[in-house]
Short mmCIF file of the C-alpha atoms (twelve columns), coordinates in Angstrom:
data_MODEL
# 
_entry.id   MODEL 
# 
loop_
_atom_site.group_PDB 
_atom_site.id 
_atom_site.type_symbol 
_atom_site.label_atom_id 
_atom_site.label_alt_id 
_atom_site.label_comp_id 
_atom_site.label_asym_id 
_atom_site.label_seq_id 
_atom_site.Cartn_x 
_atom_site.Cartn_y 
_atom_site.Cartn_z 
_atom_site.pdbx_PDB_model_num 
ATOM 1   C CA . MET A 1   105.798 120.456 125.727 1 
ATOM 2   C CA . ALA A 2   104.061 123.504 124.325 1 
ATOM 3   C CA . ALA A 3   103.713 126.551 126.501 1 
ATOM 4   C CA . ALA A 4   100.165 127.217 127.653 1 
ATOM 5   C CA . SER A 5   98.523  129.933 125.594 1 
ATOM 6   C CA . ALA A 6   96.600  132.786 127.161 1 
ATOM 7   C CA . PRO A 7   92.999  131.824 128.014 1 
ATOM 8   C CA . GLN A 8   90.476  133.005 125.428 1 
ATOM 9   C CA . PRO A 9   87.250  134.817 126.321 1 
ATOM 10  C CA . ALA A 10  84.406  132.373 126.814 1 
ATOM 11  C CA . PRO A 11  82.578  131.826 123.500 1 
ATOM 12  C CA . GLU A 12  78.967  132.896 123.348 1 
ATOM 13  C CA . THR A 13  76.101  130.442 123.406 1 
ATOM 14  C CA . GLU A 14  76.012  129.965 119.614 1 
ATOM 15  C CA . VAL A 15  79.736  129.143 119.422 1 
ATOM 16  C CA . ARG A 16  79.389  126.617 122.246 1 
ATOM 17  C CA . GLU A 17  76.461  124.991 120.465 1 
ATOM 18  C CA . TYR A 18  78.407  124.837 117.193 1 
ATOM 19  C CA . LEU A 19  81.343  123.122 118.913 1 
ATOM 20  C CA . LYS A 20  79.003  120.747 120.730 1 
ATOM 21  C CA . VAL A 21  77.678  119.568 117.355 1 
ATOM 22  C CA . TRP A 22  81.256  118.956 116.183 1 
ATOM 23  C CA . ALA A 23  82.129  117.046 119.376 1 
ATOM 24  C CA . GLU A 24  79.050  114.823 119.151 1 
ATOM 25  C CA . ASN A 25  79.514  113.951 115.482 1 
ATOM 26  C CA . THR A 26  83.276  113.439 115.780 1 
ATOM 27  C CA . THR A 27  82.464  110.665 118.247 1 
ATOM 28  C CA . GLN A 28  79.592  109.190 116.225 1 
ATOM 29  C CA . VAL A 29  81.576  108.445 113.063 1 
ATOM 30  C CA . PRO A 30  84.216  106.202 114.773 1 
ATOM 31  C CA . THR A 31  81.342  104.415 116.484 1 
ATOM 32  C CA . GLN A 32  79.622  103.815 113.136 1 
ATOM 33  C CA . ILE A 33  82.844  102.662 111.459 1 
ATOM 34  C CA . ALA A 34  84.404  100.448 114.118 1 
ATOM 35  C CA . GLY A 35  81.959  100.317 117.013 1 
ATOM 36  C CA . VAL A 36  84.448  102.248 119.184 1 
ATOM 37  C CA . SER A 37  82.858  104.660 121.641 1 
ATOM 38  C CA . PHE A 38  84.378  108.087 122.324 1 
ATOM 39  C CA . THR A 39  83.226  110.995 124.436 1 
ATOM 40  C CA . LEU A 40  84.610  114.420 123.543 1 
ATOM 41  C CA . GLU A 41  84.285  117.707 125.358 1 
ATOM 42  C CA . SER A 42  85.291  121.200 124.296 1 
ATOM 43  C CA . THR A 43  87.595  123.233 126.514 1 
ATOM 44  C CA . LEU A 44  89.172  126.677 126.158 1 
ATOM 45  C CA . ALA A 45  92.219  125.996 128.334 1 
ATOM 46  C CA . PRO A 46  94.939  123.765 126.838 1 
ATOM 47  C CA . PRO A 47  94.746  120.281 128.417 1 
ATOM 48  C CA . PRO A 48  97.801  118.879 130.229 1 
ATOM 49  C CA . GLU A 49  100.755 117.741 128.133 1 
ATOM 50  C CA . VAL A 50  99.753  119.306 124.847 1 
ATOM 51  C CA . PRO A 51  102.417 118.395 122.272 1 
ATOM 52  C CA . ALA A 52  104.082 121.231 120.420 1 
ATOM 53  C CA . PRO A 53  103.079 121.543 116.756 1 
ATOM 54  C CA . GLU A 54  105.182 119.398 114.436 1 
ATOM 55  C CA . GLU A 55  105.312 118.537 110.745 1 
ATOM 56  C CA . HIS A 56  103.476 115.229 111.218 1 
ATOM 57  C CA . ASP A 57  100.381 116.913 112.694 1 
ATOM 58  C CA . LEU A 58  97.341  117.093 110.426 1 
ATOM 59  C CA . GLN A 59  96.169  120.650 109.770 1 
ATOM 60  C CA . VAL A 60  92.860  121.166 107.988 1 
ATOM 61  C CA . THR A 61  90.543  124.074 107.313 1 
ATOM 62  C CA . VAL A 62  86.782  123.570 107.290 1 
ATOM 63  C CA . ALA A 63  85.236  126.192 104.999 1 
ATOM 64  C CA . ALA A 64  81.562  126.935 105.645 1 
ATOM 65  C CA . ALA A 65  79.189  128.102 102.903 1 
ATOM 66  C CA . GLY A 66  75.440  128.525 102.580 1 
ATOM 67  C CA . SER A 67  73.677  129.989 105.585 1 
ATOM 68  C CA . LEU A 68  76.987  130.036 107.516 1 
ATOM 69  C CA . ARG A 69  80.178  131.496 106.060 1 
ATOM 70  C CA . GLY A 70  83.674  131.477 107.511 1 
ATOM 71  C CA . GLU A 71  86.495  129.122 108.414 1 
ATOM 72  C CA . MET A 72  87.300  126.662 111.172 1 
ATOM 73  C CA . SER A 73  90.858  125.410 111.609 1 
ATOM 74  C CA . LEU A 74  91.604  121.984 113.110 1 
ATOM 75  C CA . ARG A 75  95.021  120.699 114.217 1 
ATOM 76  C CA . ILE A 76  95.277  117.021 115.096 1 
ATOM 77  C CA . PRO A 77  98.560  116.008 116.784 1 
ATOM 78  C CA . ARG A 78  100.533 113.095 115.329 1 
ATOM 79  C CA . PHE A 79  99.475  110.546 117.965 1 
ATOM 80  C CA . ALA A 80  95.801  111.291 117.326 1 
ATOM 81  C CA . VAL A 81  96.319  111.137 113.542 1 
ATOM 82  C CA . LEU A 82  97.858  107.692 113.976 1 
ATOM 83  C CA . GLY A 83  95.151  106.444 116.350 1 
ATOM 84  C CA . LEU A 84  92.232  107.600 114.212 1 
ATOM 85  C CA . GLY A 85  93.953  106.462 111.009 1 
ATOM 86  C CA . GLN A 86  94.450  102.975 112.449 1 
ATOM 87  C CA . LEU A 87  90.821  102.937 113.572 1 
ATOM 88  C CA . PHE A 88  89.513  103.962 110.141 1 
ATOM 89  C CA . LEU A 89  91.748  101.369 108.401 1 
ATOM 90  C CA . GLN A 90  90.722  98.741  110.990 1 
ATOM 91  C CA . GLU A 91  94.316  98.232  112.110 1 
ATOM 92  C CA . PRO A 92  95.270  97.335  115.704 1 
ATOM 93  C CA . HIS A 93  96.099  100.384 117.793 1 
ATOM 94  C CA . GLU A 94  99.872  100.642 118.219 1 
ATOM 95  C CA . GLU A 95  101.310 103.927 119.488 1 
ATOM 96  C CA . ALA A 96  104.807 102.979 118.281 1 
ATOM 97  C CA . ALA A 97  103.658 102.238 114.718 1 
ATOM 98  C CA . GLU A 98  104.968 104.309 111.816 1 
ATOM 99  C CA . LEU A 99  102.672 107.089 110.625 1 
ATOM 100 C CA . THR A 100 102.021 106.552 106.920 1 
ATOM 101 C CA . PRO A 101 100.287 108.618 104.194 1 
ATOM 102 C CA . ASP A 102 97.464  106.053 104.334 1 
ATOM 103 C CA . HIS A 103 96.771  107.034 107.945 1 
ATOM 104 C CA . ARG A 104 96.598  110.714 107.011 1 
ATOM 105 C CA . ASP A 105 94.383  110.036 103.996 1 
ATOM 106 C CA . ALA A 106 92.091  107.899 106.137 1 
ATOM 107 C CA . LEU A 107 91.759  110.635 108.746 1 
ATOM 108 C CA . GLU A 108 91.023  113.255 106.085 1 
ATOM 109 C CA . GLU A 109 88.222  111.046 104.769 1 
ATOM 110 C CA . LEU A 110 86.941  110.522 108.316 1 
ATOM 111 C CA . LEU A 111 86.836  114.297 108.811 1 
ATOM 112 C CA . ARG A 112 84.874  114.688 105.574 1 
ATOM 113 C CA . GLN A 113 82.301  112.217 106.879 1 
ATOM 114 C CA . VAL A 114 82.163  114.079 110.182 1 
ATOM 115 C CA . ALA A 115 81.707  117.394 108.341 1 
ATOM 116 C CA . GLY A 116 78.827  115.910 106.350 1 
ATOM 117 C CA . GLN A 117 77.027  114.830 109.516 1 
ATOM 118 C CA . VAL A 118 77.760  118.159 111.211 1 
ATOM 119 C CA . ALA A 119 76.267  120.068 108.254 1 
ATOM 120 C CA . THR A 120 73.089  117.987 108.540 1 
ATOM 121 C CA . ALA A 121 72.916  118.524 112.308 1 
ATOM 122 C CA . LEU A 122 73.346  122.299 111.932 1 
ATOM 123 C CA . THR A 123 70.287  122.587 109.660 1 
ATOM 124 C CA . SER A 124 67.742  122.845 112.465 1 
ATOM 125 C CA . ARG A 125 69.481  125.902 113.930 1 
ATOM 126 C CA . TRP A 126 71.248  127.661 111.054 1 
ATOM 127 C CA . GLY A 127 69.568  126.404 107.883 1 
ATOM 128 C CA . ASP A 128 71.285  124.769 104.919 1 
ATOM 129 C CA . VAL A 129 75.062  124.680 105.546 1 
ATOM 130 C CA . GLN A 130 77.832  123.235 103.373 1 
ATOM 131 C CA . LEU A 131 81.153  122.315 104.979 1 
ATOM 132 C CA . ARG A 132 84.268  121.602 102.896 1 
ATOM 133 C CA . VAL A 133 87.358  120.006 104.456 1 
ATOM 134 C CA . GLU A 134 90.608  121.349 102.991 1 
ATOM 135 C CA . PRO A 135 93.974  119.935 104.208 1 
ATOM 136 C CA . GLY A 136 96.607  122.643 104.380 1 
ATOM 137 C CA . GLN A 137 98.729  124.925 106.497 1 
ATOM 138 C CA . SER A 138 98.044  126.812 109.696 1 
ATOM 139 C CA . PRO A 139 95.468  129.592 109.283 1 
ATOM 140 C CA . THR A 140 96.679  133.023 108.208 1 
ATOM 141 C CA . TRP A 141 93.673  134.723 109.828 1 
ATOM 142 C CA . SER A 142 93.426  135.707 113.499 1 
ATOM 143 C CA . ALA A 143 91.241  133.408 115.574 1 
ATOM 144 C CA . ALA A 144 88.151  134.936 117.185 1 
ATOM 145 C CA . ALA A 145 87.825  131.873 119.439 1 
ATOM 146 C CA . ARG A 146 89.974  128.809 120.061 1 
ATOM 147 C CA . GLY A 147 90.164  125.749 122.263 1 
ATOM 148 C CA . TRP A 148 90.409  121.958 122.269 1 
ATOM 149 C CA . LEU A 149 88.254  118.880 121.801 1 
ATOM 150 C CA . VAL A 150 89.494  116.356 124.354 1 
ATOM 151 C CA . SER A 151 88.546  112.699 124.781 1 
ATOM 152 C CA . ALA A 152 87.278  111.398 128.125 1 
ATOM 153 C CA . PRO A 153 89.625  109.224 130.241 1 
ATOM 154 C CA . ALA A 154 87.615  106.090 129.379 1 
ATOM 155 C CA . ALA A 155 88.274  106.453 125.640 1 
ATOM 156 C CA . PRO A 156 90.124  103.548 123.939 1 
ATOM 157 C CA . PHE A 157 92.976  105.945 123.128 1 
ATOM 158 C CA . ARG A 158 93.713  109.621 123.657 1 
ATOM 159 C CA . LEU A 159 92.125  111.999 121.174 1 
ATOM 160 C CA . LEU A 160 93.045  115.667 120.980 1 
ATOM 161 C CA . VAL A 161 91.951  118.277 118.428 1 
ATOM 162 C CA . GLU A 162 92.823  121.984 118.541 1 
ATOM 163 C CA . TRP A 163 90.120  124.207 117.001 1 
ATOM 164 C CA . GLN A 164 90.085  127.853 115.929 1 
ATOM 165 C CA . LEU A 165 87.180  129.865 114.519 1 
ATOM 166 C CA . SER A 166 87.536  132.859 112.218 1 
ATOM 167 C CA . SER A 167 85.827  136.159 112.996 1 
ATOM 168 C CA . ALA A 168 83.563  135.673 109.964 1 
ATOM 169 C CA . LEU A 169 82.275  132.333 111.248 1 
ATOM 170 C CA . VAL A 170 81.758  133.603 114.804 1 
ATOM 171 C CA . THR A 171 79.761  136.530 113.411 1 
ATOM 172 C CA . ALA A 172 77.697  134.210 111.203 1 
ATOM 173 C CA . LEU A 173 76.810  132.026 114.192 1 
ATOM 174 C CA . ARG A 174 75.206  134.915 116.063 1 
ATOM 175 C CA . PRO A 175 71.488  135.643 115.799 1 
ATOM 176 C CA . ILE A 176 70.649  137.980 112.919 1 
ATOM 177 C CA . ALA A 177 69.486  140.734 115.276 1 
ATOM 178 C CA . GLU A 178 72.966  140.900 116.840 1 
ATOM 179 C CA . LYS A 179 74.968  141.111 113.592 1 
ATOM 180 C CA . ALA A 180 74.047  144.615 112.464 1 
ATOM 181 C CA . PRO A 181 72.523  146.969 115.043 1 
ATOM 182 C CA . ALA A 182 69.903  149.291 113.611 1 
ATOM 183 C CA . SER A 183 71.121  152.805 112.857 1 
ATOM 184 C CA . GLU A 184 69.594  155.983 111.535 1 
ATOM 185 C CA . PRO A 185 70.166  156.709 107.806 1 
ATOM 186 C CA . ALA A 186 72.900  159.270 107.219 1 
ATOM 187 C CA . GLN A 187 71.704  162.710 106.181 1 
ATOM 188 C CA . GLY A 188 71.315  162.983 102.411 1 
ATOM 189 C CA . VAL A 189 71.351  159.193 101.889 1 
ATOM 190 C CA . ALA A 190 68.358  157.613 100.183 1 
ATOM 191 C CA . PRO A 191 66.210  155.363 102.426 1 
ATOM 192 C CA . PRO A 192 66.511  151.564 101.948 1 
ATOM 193 C CA . ALA A 193 63.161  151.343 100.118 1 
ATOM 194 C CA . THR A 194 64.476  153.628 97.361  1 
ATOM 195 C CA . LYS A 195 67.807  151.817 97.086  1 
ATOM 196 C CA . LEU A 196 66.019  148.488 96.775  1 
ATOM 197 C CA . ASP A 197 64.735  149.538 93.339  1 
ATOM 198 C CA . LEU A 198 68.321  149.466 92.067  1 
ATOM 199 C CA . LEU A 199 68.602  145.760 92.908  1 
ATOM 200 C CA . MET A 200 65.355  144.497 91.443  1 
ATOM 201 C CA . ASP A 201 66.983  143.478 88.128  1 
ATOM 202 C CA . ALA A 202 69.823  141.531 89.773  1 
ATOM 203 C CA . GLU A 203 69.877  137.852 88.786  1 
ATOM 204 C CA . LEU A 204 69.947  135.273 91.590  1 
ATOM 205 C CA . GLU A 205 70.326  131.511 91.303  1 
ATOM 206 C CA . VAL A 206 67.758  129.313 93.013  1 
ATOM 207 C CA . THR A 207 67.981  125.557 93.602  1 
ATOM 208 C CA . LEU A 208 65.377  122.809 93.921  1 
ATOM 209 C CA . ARG A 209 66.053  120.259 96.655  1 
ATOM 210 C CA . PHE A 210 64.198  116.967 96.425  1 
ATOM 211 C CA . GLY A 211 65.772  115.542 99.588  1 
ATOM 212 C CA . LYS A 212 69.085  114.507 101.083 1 
ATOM 213 C CA . ARG A 213 70.857  111.462 102.449 1 
ATOM 214 C CA . SER A 214 73.915  110.836 104.638 1 
ATOM 215 C CA . MET A 215 76.044  107.970 103.319 1 
ATOM 216 C CA . LEU A 216 79.048  106.074 104.613 1 
ATOM 217 C CA . LEU A 217 82.202  106.007 102.517 1 
ATOM 218 C CA . ARG A 218 81.767  102.322 101.724 1 
ATOM 219 C CA . GLU A 219 78.243  102.987 100.430 1 
ATOM 220 C CA . ILE A 220 79.531  105.736 98.133  1 
ATOM 221 C CA . MET A 221 82.317  103.483 96.851  1 
ATOM 222 C CA . GLU A 222 79.699  100.877 95.915  1 
ATOM 223 C CA . LEU A 223 77.732  103.286 93.684  1 
ATOM 224 C CA . ASP A 224 77.614  102.401 90.010  1 
ATOM 225 C CA . ALA A 225 75.466  103.069 86.978  1 
ATOM 226 C CA . GLY A 226 71.956  101.947 87.862  1 
ATOM 227 C CA . SER A 227 72.404  102.376 91.615  1 
ATOM 228 C CA . VAL A 228 69.463  103.935 93.449  1 
ATOM 229 C CA . VAL A 229 70.054  106.365 96.325  1 
ATOM 230 C CA . GLU A 230 66.984  106.689 98.527  1 
ATOM 231 C CA . LEU A 231 66.351  110.206 99.857  1 
ATOM 232 C CA . ASP A 232 64.663  111.242 103.105 1 
ATOM 233 C CA . ARG A 233 61.502  112.557 101.433 1 
ATOM 234 C CA . GLN A 234 58.307  110.876 100.227 1 
ATOM 235 C CA . VAL A 235 57.142  111.327 96.615  1 
ATOM 236 C CA . GLN A 236 54.023  113.222 97.685  1 
ATOM 237 C CA . GLU A 237 55.949  115.680 99.874  1 
ATOM 238 C CA . PRO A 238 56.713  119.169 98.499  1 
ATOM 239 C CA . VAL A 239 60.238  119.994 97.344  1 
ATOM 240 C CA . ASP A 240 62.300  122.915 98.673  1 
ATOM 241 C CA . LEU A 241 63.246  126.072 96.804  1 
ATOM 242 C CA . LEU A 242 66.581  127.444 98.068  1 
ATOM 243 C CA . LEU A 243 68.153  130.860 97.546  1 
ATOM 244 C CA . ALA A 244 71.846  131.041 98.487  1 
ATOM 245 C CA . GLY A 245 71.350  127.919 100.608 1 
ATOM 246 C CA . ARG A 246 68.309  129.289 102.473 1 
ATOM 247 C CA . LEU A 247 64.845  127.801 102.236 1 
ATOM 248 C CA . ILE A 248 62.435  130.389 100.740 1 
ATOM 249 C CA . ALA A 249 59.504  128.311 99.460  1 
ATOM 250 C CA . ARG A 250 58.050  124.817 98.976  1 
ATOM 251 C CA . GLY A 251 56.024  123.459 96.107  1 
ATOM 252 C CA . GLU A 252 55.316  120.653 93.646  1 
ATOM 253 C CA . VAL A 253 57.297  119.762 90.542  1 
ATOM 254 C CA . VAL A 254 55.594  120.418 87.189  1 
ATOM 255 C CA . VAL A 255 56.633  120.252 83.526  1 
ATOM 256 C CA . VAL A 256 56.548  123.494 81.508  1 
ATOM 257 C CA . ASN A 257 57.305  123.303 77.790  1 
ATOM 258 C CA . GLY A 258 59.426  120.219 78.313  1 
ATOM 259 C CA . ASN A 259 61.356  121.710 81.258  1 
ATOM 260 C CA . TYR A 260 61.009  121.031 84.940  1 
ATOM 261 C CA . GLY A 261 59.319  123.753 86.966  1 
ATOM 262 C CA . LEU A 262 57.986  124.393 90.451  1 
ATOM 263 C CA . ARG A 263 54.452  125.359 91.399  1 
ATOM 264 C CA . VAL A 264 54.854  127.281 94.662  1 
ATOM 265 C CA . LEU A 265 52.520  126.032 97.386  1 
ATOM 266 C CA . GLU A 266 54.056  127.830 100.368 1 
ATOM 267 C CA . VAL A 267 56.336  130.816 100.855 1 
ATOM 268 C CA . VAL A 268 58.446  130.301 103.971 1 
ATOM 269 C CA . SER A 269 58.386  133.057 106.568 1 
ATOM 270 C CA . PRO A 270 61.780  134.825 107.041 1 
ATOM 271 C CA . SER A 271 61.613  133.900 110.729 1 
ATOM 272 C CA . HIS A 272 61.941  130.230 109.700 1 
# 
């Protein structure tokens, strides 16, 4: 049995909300796949009988990009890897069964589906977020917050996930006003308005977004030439103009000299 680690300071409101989104969506995907209901809660203190890390645990890093940047580390103990792998592969749950590469691959794919739903759920609070699941080793960075996602006693089998958040991600989760306190310009340093002129010729990439859609793995596997993927936006609705993953304007698509273009109808307020 692993020794209990020192309690971590209680995460701020934004970190708790971020973890709540992960807990909710980690339970939704198994329900969608196999109709099995889970309830997860996040805790800072290690739950009873936490197994010591071993080579058969699944260690993944979730890299955030877009309006959130940073890393989240997840460690899933062997018994939970087996249980979720069996669930995803629609095998009967057997604790004594051999853990195979198929179980690990299935769980990695399940986590990718969870990450996709989490990214969609985060949009209302943090804007456009991309989450990439990367299997690998334990994090080399120091955790700014850590804890566990633990299944409720009524769950069909025990589920345990250790999470850690990097300092970069914790900082990104905070409101903008808290990230960089205002300070007086240093003596002899040009004011921001003058410095801004130096950046006016910098090139930035912008992206048009016509809509989005969450899909199950089996739906993606069925895609072929000629398949139609329906998005969540009507034809007459304006499309989004994104800069570094953030919504900056909306407009209508036009054709300019044989190329697609955007006629801006609305510039989004920075507060949005």
